[in-house]
VEXBATOR-300556 format. One record per residue (C-alpha): residue number from 0; residue in three letters; x, y, z. Coordinates in steps of 0.5 Angstrom, whole numbers. Each point is the difference from the previous one (the first is absolute). Layout:
N
PT num residu    c1    c2    c3
PT NUM    ala     X     Y     Z
...
END
This chain:
614
PT num residu    c1    c2    c3
PT   0    met     0     0     0
PT   1    ser     3     7    -2
PT   2    ala     1     5     5
PT   3    ala    -6     5    -4
PT   4    glu    -5    -6     1
PT   5    ala     2    -2     7
PT   6    arg    -4     1     6
PT   7    leu     4     2     6
PT   8    asp    -3    -3     6
PT   9    thr     1     4     6
PT  10    glu     3    -5     4
PT  11    gly    -6    -2     4
PT  12    ala    -3     7     0
PT  13    gly    -5    -2    -5
PT  14    val     1     6    -5
PT  15    thr     2    -1    -7
PT  16    ile     2     5    -5
PT  17    val     0    -1    -7
PT  18    glu     7     4    -2
PT  19    ala    -1     1    -7
PT  20    glu    -7     2     0
PT  21    leu     2     6     5
PT  22    asp     6     2    -4
PT  23    thr    -4     1    -6
PT  24    leu    -5     4     4
PT  25    leu     5     4     4
PT  26    glu     6     1    -6
PT  27    ser    -3     7    -1
PT  28    val    -2     2     7
PT  29    pro     5     5     3
PT  30    asp    -2    -2     7
PT  31    leu     4    -5     4
PT  32    ile    -4    -6     2
PT  33    ser     2    -5     4
PT  34    ile    -2    -6     5
PT  35    his     3    -2     6
PT  36    asp    -1    -5     5
PT  37    gly     0     1     8
PT  38    ala     7     0     0
PT  39    gly     1     5    -5
PT  40    arg     3    -4    -6
PT  41    tyr    -2     2    -7
PT  42    leu    -5    -5    -3
PT  43    tyr    -1     4    -6
PT  44    ala     3     6    -3
PT  45    ser    -3     4    -6
PT  46    pro     5     2    -6
PT  47    ser     0     7     3
PT  48    ile     4    -3     6
PT  49    met     5    -4    -4
PT  50    arg     2     7    -4
PT  51    leu     0     4     6
PT  52    val     5    -5     4
PT  53    gly     4    -2    -6
PT  54    arg    -1    -8     2
PT  55    thr    -4    -6    -3
PT  56    arg    -6    -3     3
PT  57    glu     4    -6     2
PT  58    glu     5     5     4
PT  59    val    -6     3     4
PT  60    leu    -5    -5     1
PT  61    gly     0    -4     7
PT  62    arg     4     6     3
PT  63    thr    -1     6     4
PT  64    trp     1     8    -2
PT  65    arg     6    -1     5
PT  66    glu     3    -6    -4
PT  67    ile     0     3    -7
PT  68    gly     3     6     3
PT  69    leu    -5     5     0
PT  70    met     0     6     5
PT  71    pro    -3    -3     6
PT  72    asp     0     7     4
PT  73    ala    -4     3    -6
PT  74    leu    -5    -6     0
PT  75    leu    -1    -1     7
PT  76    pro    -7     3     0
PT  77    met    -2    -4    -6
PT  78    thr     3    -6     4
PT  79    gln    -4     2     6
PT  80    ala    -6     1    -4
PT  81    gly     0    -7    -3
PT  82    glu     0    -3     7
PT  83    gln    -6     5     2
PT  84    ala    -4    -2    -6
PT  85    met     1    -8     2
PT  86    ala    -1     1     7
PT  87    thr    -6     4    -1
PT  88    gly    -3    -2    -6
PT  89    glu    -1     7    -2
PT  90    pro     3     3    -6
PT  91    val     6     6     2
PT  92    ile     1     6    -4
PT  93    gly     6     4     0
PT  94    glu     6     4    -3
PT  95    val     7    -1     0
PT  96    ser     6     4    -3
PT  97    leu     6    -4    -4
PT  98    ala     6     2    -3
PT  99    ser     1    -1    -8
PT 100    pro     5     2    -5
PT 101    glu    -5     6    -2
PT 102    gly     0     2     7
PT 103    thr    -5    -1     6
PT 104    arg    -6    -3    -2
PT 105    arg    -7    -1     4
PT 106    tyr    -4    -6     0
PT 107    glu    -7    -2     2
PT 108    tyr    -1    -7     3
PT 109    thr    -6    -4     1
PT 110    leu     1    -7     4
PT 111    ser    -6    -4     0
PT 112    pro    -1    -7     3
PT 113    val    -1    -7    -4
PT 114    arg    -4    -5     3
PT 115    asp     1    -8    -2
PT 116    arg    -6    -5    -2
PT 117    glu    -1     0     8
PT 118    gly    -1     7     1
PT 119    his     7     1     3
PT 120    ile     5     6    -1
PT 121    ala     5    -4    -4
PT 122    ala     4     6    -4
PT 123    ala    -1     8    -1
PT 124    ile     0     3    -7
PT 125    ala     4     7     0
PT 126    val    -2     5    -6
PT 127    val     6     6     0
PT 128    arg    -2     6    -4
PT 129    asp     5     5    -2
PT 130    ile    -4     6     2
PT 131    thr     6     5    -1
PT 132    gln    -3     4    -6
PT 133    arg    -7     0     3
PT 134    gln     3     3     6
PT 135    leu     4     5    -4
PT 136    asp    -6     1    -5
PT 137    arg    -5     1     7
PT 138    ala     5     5     3
PT 139    glu     0     4    -7
PT 140    arg    -7     0     0
PT 141    glu    -1     2     7
PT 142    arg     6     5    -1
PT 143    leu    -4     3    -6
PT 144    val    -7     0     4
PT 145    ala     4     3     6
PT 146    gln     3     5    -5
PT 147    leu    -7     1    -4
PT 148    thr    -3     1     7
PT 149    leu     5     5     2
PT 150    glu    -1     4    -6
PT 151    arg    -8     0     0
PT 152    glu     1     2     7
PT 153    arg     5     6    -2
PT 154    val    -5     2    -5
PT 155    ala    -5     0     5
PT 156    ala     4     4     5
PT 157    ala     2     5    -6
PT 158    ala    -7     1    -2
PT 159    glu    -2     1     7
PT 160    asp     5     5     1
PT 161    ala    -1     3    -6
PT 162    glu    -8     1     2
PT 163    arg     3     2     7
PT 164    arg     4     5    -3
PT 165    ala    -5     2    -5
PT 166    ala    -5     1     6
PT 167    glu     5     4     4
PT 168    leu     2     4    -6
PT 169    asn    -7     2    -1
PT 170    ala    -1     1     7
PT 171    ile     6     5     0
PT 172    ile    -3     3    -7
PT 173    thr    -7     1     3
PT 174    ser     3     3     7
PT 175    ile     5     5    -3
PT 176    asp    -3     7     0
PT 177    asp     3     2    -7
PT 178    ala    -4    -2    -6
PT 179    val     3    -6    -3
PT 180    asn    -1    -2    -8
PT 181    val     2    -7    -3
PT 182    tyr     0     0    -8
PT 183    ser     0    -5    -5
PT 184    ser     5     0    -5
PT 185    glu    -5     2    -5
PT 186    gly    -1     6     5
PT 187    val    -7    -2     3
PT 188    leu    -1     1     7
PT 189    thr    -1    -7     4
PT 190    his     0     3     7
PT 191    ala    -1     6     4
PT 192    asn     1     0     7
PT 193    pro    -6     4     5
PT 194    ala     5     6     0
PT 195    ala     0     1    -7
PT 196    val    -8    -1    -1
PT 197    ala     0     6     6
PT 198    glu     6     4    -4
PT 199    phe    -4     0    -7
PT 200    gly    -7     0     3
PT 201    phe    -2    -6    -4
PT 202    asp     3    -7    -1
PT 203    pro     5     0    -6
PT 204    thr     0    -8    -1
PT 205    gly    -1    -2    -7
PT 206    leu     2     6    -3
PT 207    thr     6     1    -5
PT 208    arg     5     6     2
PT 209    glu    -3     4    -6
PT 210    thr    -7     0     3
PT 211    leu     3     1     7
PT 212    leu     4     6    -3
PT 213    gln    -7     3    -3
PT 214    arg    -3     0     7
PT 215    ile     5     3     4
PT 216    ser     3     5    -5
PT 217    pro     7     0     3
PT 218    arg     4     6    -1
PT 219    his     7     2     2
PT 220    pro     2     4     6
PT 221    asp     0     6    -5
PT 222    gly    -7    -1    -2
PT 223    arg     2    -3    -7
PT 224    pro    -4    -7    -2
PT 225    leu     3    -6     1
PT 226    ala     1    -4    -7
PT 227    val    -2    -8     0
PT 228    glu     8    -1    -1
PT 229    glu     2     4     6
PT 230    phe    -5    -4     4
PT 231    pro     3    -4     6
PT 232    ala    -3    -6    -2
PT 233    thr     2     0    -7
PT 234    arg     7     2     2
PT 235    gly     0    -6     5
PT 236    leu    -3    -5    -6
PT 237    arg     6     2    -4
PT 238    gly     5    -3     5
PT 239    glu     1     7     4
PT 240    arg     0     1     7
PT 241    val    -3     7     2
PT 242    ala     1     3     7
PT 243    gln    -5     5     3
PT 244    gln    -2     4    -6
PT 245    arg    -4     6     2
PT 246    leu    -7     0    -3
PT 247    leu    -6     4     0
PT 248    phe    -7    -3    -1
PT 249    met    -7     0     1
PT 250    asp    -4    -5     4
PT 251    ser    -7    -2    -1
PT 252    his    -3     6     4
PT 253    gly     4     5    -4
PT 254    arg     5     2     5
PT 255    glu     7     1    -2
PT 256    arg     5    -5     3
PT 257    thr     8     0     1
PT 258    ala     3    -7     0
PT 259    leu     7    -3    -1
PT 260    val     0    -6    -5
PT 261    ser     5    -6     0
PT 262    ile     0    -6    -4
PT 263    ser     4    -6    -1
PT 264    pro    -1    -5    -6
PT 265    leu    -1    -7     2
PT 266    ala     5    -4    -5
PT 267    lys     1    -8    -1
PT 268    asn     6    -2    -4
PT 269    gly     1     7    -3
PT 270    leu    -7     1    -2
PT 271    val    -5     5     4
PT 272    arg    -6    -4     2
PT 273    gly    -3     6     4
PT 274    ala     1     6     4
PT 275    val    -2     2     7
PT 276    glu    -1     7     1
PT 277    ile    -1     4     7
PT 278    trp    -3     7     1
PT 279    ser     2     4     6
PT 280    asp    -5     6     1
PT 281    val     4     6     3
PT 282    thr    -6     5    -1
PT 283    glu    -1     1     7
PT 284    leu     7    -1     2
PT 285    glu     2     6    -5
PT 286    lys    -5     4     3
PT 287    ala     3    -1     7
PT 288    leu     7     1    -3
PT 289    ala    -2     7    -3
PT 290    gly    -4     2     6
PT 291    leu     6    -2     4
PT 292    ala     5     4    -4
PT 293    ala    -5     6     0
PT 294    glu     0    -1     8
PT 295    arg     8    -1     0
PT 296    thr     0     7    -4
PT 297    leu    -4     3     5
PT 298    leu     4    -3     6
PT 299    his     6     3    -3
PT 300    thr    -3     7    -2
PT 301    met    -2     0     7
PT 302    met     6    -2     3
PT 303    glu     4     5    -4
PT 304    gln    -5     5     3
PT 305    met     1    -2     7
PT 306    pro     3     5     5
PT 307    ala     5    -6     2
PT 308    gly     5    -4    -3
PT 309    val    -2    -7    -2
PT 310    ile     4    -6    -1
PT 311    ile    -3    -7    -2
PT 312    ala     5    -7     0
PT 313    glu    -2    -7    -1
PT 314    ala     3    -6     4
PT 315    pro     4    -4     1
PT 316    ser     5     4    -5
PT 317    gly    -1     7     2
PT 318    arg    -1     2    -7
PT 319    ile    -3     7     0
PT 320    thr    -6     1    -4
PT 321    leu    -2     7     1
PT 322    met     3     6     3
PT 323    asn    -4     7    -1
PT 324    gln     3     6    -2
PT 325    leu     0     3     7
PT 326    ala     4    -6     3
PT 327    arg     5     1    -6
PT 328    glu     0     7     2
PT 329    leu     1    -1     7
PT 330    leu     5    -6    -1
PT 331    glu     3     4    -6
PT 332    his     0    -7    -3
PT 333    pro    -1    -1    -8
PT 334    phe    -5    -6     1
PT 335    arg     0    -6    -5
PT 336    val    -4    -6     0
PT 337    ala     3    -6     3
PT 338    gln     5     3     4
PT 339    asp     0    -3     7
PT 340    ile    -1     4     7
PT 341    glu     8    -1     1
PT 342    his     1     4    -6
PT 343    val    -4     6     3
PT 344    ile     3    -1     7
PT 345    arg     7     0    -3
PT 346    tyr    -1     6    -4
PT 347    pro     5     6     2
PT 348    gln    -5     3     5
PT 349    arg     1    -2     8
PT 350    met    -6    -2     4
PT 351    his     1    -1     7
PT 352    arg    -5     0     6
PT 353    pro    -1     7     5
PT 354    asn     6    -3     4
PT 355    gly     5     0    -5
PT 356    glu     0    -8    -2
PT 357    val     1    -1    -7
PT 358    leu    -5    -5    -3
PT 359    gly     2    -6    -4
PT 360    thr    -3    -3    -5
PT 361    asp    -4    -5     4
PT 362    leu    -3     6     5
PT 363    pro    -4     4    -4
PT 364    pro    -8     0     1
PT 365    leu    -1    -3    -7
PT 366    thr     5    -5     1
PT 367    arg    -3    -3     6
PT 368    ala    -7     0    -2
PT 369    leu     2    -4    -6
PT 370    arg     5    -4     3
PT 371    asp    -3    -1     7
PT 372    gly    -8     2    -1
PT 373    glu     1     5     5
PT 374    ser    -4     6     0
PT 375    val     3     7     1
PT 376    ile    -3     6     2
PT 377    gly     3     7     0
PT 378    glu     7    -2     1
PT 379    glu     4     6    -1
PT 380    val     6     0    -4
PT 381    his     5     6    -2
PT 382    leu     3     0    -7
PT 383    thr     6     4    -2
PT 384    arg     0     2    -7
PT 385    thr     5     1    -5
PT 386    asp     0     8     1
PT 387    gly     2    -2     8
PT 388    ser    -7     2     2
PT 389    glu    -4    -4     5
PT 390    arg    -7    -2    -1
PT 391    val    -5    -3     5
PT 392    leu    -4    -6    -2
PT 393    ser    -6    -4     3
PT 394    ile    -1    -6    -3
PT 395    asn    -5    -5     0
PT 396    ala     0    -7    -3
PT 397    gly    -4    -6     0
PT 398    pro    -1    -7    -3
PT 399    ile    -5    -2    -5
PT 400    arg    -1    -8     1
PT 401    arg    -3    -5    -4
PT 402    pro    -5    -5     2
PT 403    asp     5    -5     3
PT 404    thr     3     6     4
PT 405    leu     6     0    -4
PT 406    val     2     8    -1
PT 407    glu    -1     1    -7
PT 408    val     2     8    -1
PT 409    ala     2     5     5
PT 410    val    -2     8     0
PT 411    ala     3     5     3
PT 412    thr    -2     8     1
PT 413    ile     5     5     1
PT 414    his    -2     7     3
PT 415    asp     5     6     0
PT 416    ile    -1     2     7
PT 417    thr     6     5     0
PT 418    glu    -4     6     0
PT 419    arg    -4    -3     6
PT 420    arg     6    -2     4
PT 421    val     2     7    -1
PT 422    ala    -6     3     2
PT 423    glu     0    -4     6
PT 424    arg     6     2     2
PT 425    glu    -1     7     0
PT 426    arg    -7    -2     4
PT 427    asp     4    -3     5
PT 428    ala     5     5     1
PT 429    ala    -6     5     0
PT 430    arg    -3    -4     5
PT 431    gln     6     0     4
PT 432    arg     1     7     0
PT 433    leu    -7     1     2
PT 434    leu     1    -5     6
PT 435    ala     6     3     2
PT 436    thr    -4     7     0
PT 437    glu    -5    -4     4
PT 438    arg     5    -2     5
PT 439    glu     3     6     1
PT 440    arg    -7     3     1
PT 441    lys    -2    -5     5
PT 442    asn     6     1     4
PT 443    phe    -1     7     0
PT 444    asn    -7    -1     3
PT 445    arg     3    -5     5
PT 446    glu     4     4     3
PT 447    val    -5     6     0
PT 448    ile    -5    -4     3
PT 449    arg     5    -3     5
PT 450    ala     2     7     2
PT 451    ile    -7     3     1
PT 452    thr    -3    -6     3
PT 453    his     6    -1     5
PT 454    asp     2    -7    -2
PT 455    arg    -7    -2     1
PT 456    phe    -2    -1    -8
PT 457    cys     5    -5    -3
PT 458    leu    -1     0    -8
PT 459    val     5    -6    -2
PT 460    glu     1    -6    -4
PT 461    ala    -4    -6     1
PT 462    arg     7    -4     3
PT 463    glu     1     6     5
PT 464    ile    -6    -1     4
PT 465    pro     2    -4     6
PT 466    thr    -4    -6     3
PT 467    ile    -1     2     7
PT 468    gly    -2    -5     5
PT 469    arg    -3    -7    -1
PT 470    leu    -6    -1    -5
PT 471    val    -6    -1     4
PT 472    leu    -5    -1    -6
PT 473    thr     0     1    -8
PT 474    leu    -6    -1    -4
PT 475    pro    -3     2    -7
PT 476    leu    -5     6     0
PT 477    glu    -5    -3    -4
PT 478    asp    -7     3     4
PT 479    glu    -2     3     6
PT 480    glu     1    -6     4
PT 481    ser     7     1    -1
PT 482    tyr     0     7     2
PT 483    arg    -3    -2     6
PT 484    thr     5    -5     2
PT 485    ile     5     4    -1
PT 486    arg    -3     6     5
PT 487    glu    -1    -5     5
PT 488    cys     7    -3     0
PT 489    leu     3     7     0
PT 490    ile    -5     2     6
PT 491    glu     2    -7     4
PT 492    thr     8     1    -2
PT 493    ser     0     7     2
PT 494    thr    -4    -2     7
PT 495    arg     5    -6     1
PT 496    ala     6     5    -1
PT 497    gly    -3     5     5
PT 498    met    -2     5    -5
PT 499    asp    -5     5     3
PT 500    glu    -7     0    -3
PT 501    ala     0     6    -3
PT 502    arg     7    -1    -4
PT 503    ala    -3    -7    -2
PT 504    gln    -6     4    -3
PT 505    asp     5     4    -4
PT 506    leu     4    -6    -3
PT 507    val    -7    -3    -2
PT 508    leu    -2     6    -3
PT 509    ala     6     1    -4
PT 510    ala     0    -7    -2
PT 511    gly    -7     1    -3
PT 512    glu     3     6    -4
PT 513    ala     6    -5    -3
PT 514    ile    -5    -6    -1
PT 515    thr    -5     5    -4
PT 516    asn     5     2    -4
PT 517    ala     3    -7    -2
PT 518    ile    -7    -3    -1
PT 519    lys    -2     6    -4
PT 520    his     6     2    -4
PT 521    gly     4    -7    -1
PT 522    arg     0    -7    -2
PT 523    glu     1    -6     5
PT 524    pro     0     4     6
PT 525    arg     3    -3     6
PT 526    ala     1     2     8
PT 527    ser     4    -2     5
PT 528    val     1     1     8
PT 529    tyr     7     0     3
PT 530    ser     1     2     8
PT 531    asp     6     0     4
PT 532    ser     1     3     8
PT 533    glu     0     7    -3
PT 534    arg    -5     1    -6
PT 535    val    -5    -3    -4
PT 536    thr     0     0    -8
PT 537    leu    -5    -1    -5
PT 538    arg     3    -1    -7
PT 539    ala    -5     1    -6
PT 540    cys     2    -2    -7
PT 541    asp    -3     0    -7
PT 542    lys     2    -1    -8
PT 543    gly    -3     7    -2
PT 544    pro     3     5    -4
PT 545    gly     3     4     6
PT 546    ile     0     7     0
PT 547    arg     4     5    -5
PT 548    ala     6     3     3
PT 549    glu    -3     7    -2
PT 550    asp    -6    -1     4
PT 551    ile     3    -3     7
PT 552    pro     1     7     3
PT 553    ser    -7     2    -1
PT 554    ser    -3    -7     2
PT 555    leu     4     0     6
PT 556    phe    -1     8     3
PT 557    arg    -6     3    -4
PT 558    arg    -6    -1     3
PT 559    gly    -6    -2    -5
PT 560    phe     5    -1    -6
PT 561    ser    -2    -6    -4
PT 562    thr     2    -3    -7
PT 563    arg    -3    -6    -3
PT 564    val     5    -4     3
PT 565    ser     1     3     7
PT 566    leu    -8     1     1
PT 567    gly    -2    -2     7
PT 568    met     8     0     3
PT 569    gly     0     3     7
PT 570    tyr     7     0     1
PT 571    thr    -1     7     4
PT 572    ile    -4    -4     5
PT 573    met     4    -6     0
PT 574    leu     6     4     2
PT 575    glu    -4     4     5
PT 576    leu    -2    -7     3
PT 577    ala     7    -4     0
PT 578    asp     7     1     2
PT 579    arg     3    -2    -6
PT 580    leu    -2    -1    -7
PT 581    trp     4    -4    -6
PT 582    leu    -2     0    -7
PT 583    ser     3    -3    -6
PT 584    thr    -4     1    -6
PT 585    gly     1    -1    -8
PT 586    pro    -3    -3    -6
PT 587    glu     1    -7     3
PT 588    gly    -5     2     6
PT 589    thr     0     3     7
PT 590    ile     2    -2     7
PT 591    leu    -2     5     6
PT 592    gln     3    -2     7
PT 593    ile    -3     3     6
PT 594    glu     3     0     7
PT 595    lys    -3     2     7
PT 596    arg     4     0     6
PT 597    val    -3    -4     6
PT 598    his     2     6     4
PT 599    pro     1     7    -2
PT 600    glu     7     3     0
PT 601    glu     2     4     6
PT 602    thr     2     6    -3
PT 603    ser    -1     7     1
PT 604    glu    -6     3    -4
PT 605    glu     1    -2    -8
PT 606    pro     1     5    -5
PT 607    pro    -5     2    -4
PT 608    leu     0    -4    -7
PT 609    val     3     5    -5
PT 610    trp    -6    -1    -5
PT 611    glu    -5     3     6
PT 612    lys     4     6    -1
PT 613    leu    -1     1    -7
END
């Protein structure tokens, strides 16, 4: 029997294989197909296995993988899978990598159990398929699918981003205060924002630039009509960029408006596909600027006419922006715009304080107002001019702040007070001469009065009035109750000191005259009582106008004499009732002190007062 026709008995396993039939069937199959017994020996190997291992069937059958020299480590998973299939009776599927001349190949294997006639597992069939290319194809397919998915996601993201950007751009254009128009390449307005509708008084969307030109009648600033070739939209669609072309136009209500028009072409690959145009309405702005210019002119005119020098400087540079004619004349400074404060201070004149301290560049009032935000009122500065003469200046300076409180500019006003200071010095000199005369007259009156009253009436300065004894009482003379308190204090103090009743009554009467004068003719009248072992004293004070020097003799010695100031002054009565009077009077007020001795002096008969003989 030939080998092709022989039936192979599996040595008791009960499995018979017709090799020739299998070879013929599997000759063209690339899969590796084999049958193994329970010990892992080949019972059958397909032609593809022979070609793979380079051996004959006789060299393979009856041997294991290890015995024919195949890679035991790489095939270990298949060995374990075969043992599992024969043990469980269930097919086992897995993959394994094997080295080959073309590189590592990937194989998929299936191990299925084979049963004999009695149903026992006698062998295992192994089918091994080279899936290297399939895996490469699958990986490539997966890569392509992933790339396609990524591209789709990118396209979707780009479309979403484009939509978002378009929405943002539309929102921005809608919210812009300036009018925005979008033109197609054919010159048709495809979009106009709400500001454009408000600007023109109608919605220009869908109009051509020629139609828009007819409706708004644009003109040059000098009034000449604007041709369609000069229209910003025409220029933009030619590829030009137009920046703030000033135009006059009429809105739908017939009102003339002024606008600054800018346009930029929308180009792609060198071709203009459209243009975006912006109209900035400056009608109100130009009116405001014209009004501001008029106000500035008026301000300059007023400053030039002011009776004071005016200097304005800006912060923080110190650049002077205005100096009127009087300031230039006072400082002898040929002012030019953009000069700074230091240039003015360093000019040949010398500026110094009244005490002679020279002003440095950081000391003048305008510098301090600009640098420190200081407000300066009436600071006196002496200026030595080029001819050697000296002028006295009174300078006011103050900052003008921005809303954030930073100093923006500072303003200084300069008044020439030289003549005023000269007049004040002359007035002060005259006053000193007058005061000297008053003092001489007062001194003369003092000596005369002291002589004719036998030293009982002392006309003195306030500091010369002596304080005699201890203070018993002092209080303001506010009402009748105050006078009653003083009178009771005098009686009680006199009695305690040992003064007889008649003398005490004389003191009370004289004090009443003094208090009456203080209340009637003074402000803030006050009375004090002093006492020692020899005398009781009353002092009445006020802040009235006092007695003029020329009226003092008559007020003291002429009975019935009165003036508006001295009305009711009973000095003659007080002098008759008291032992001694002290009087200090002047513009700052009057102090009258009355002394009454506890006991009369033990002398011979007193000589009569001089004025009693007159």
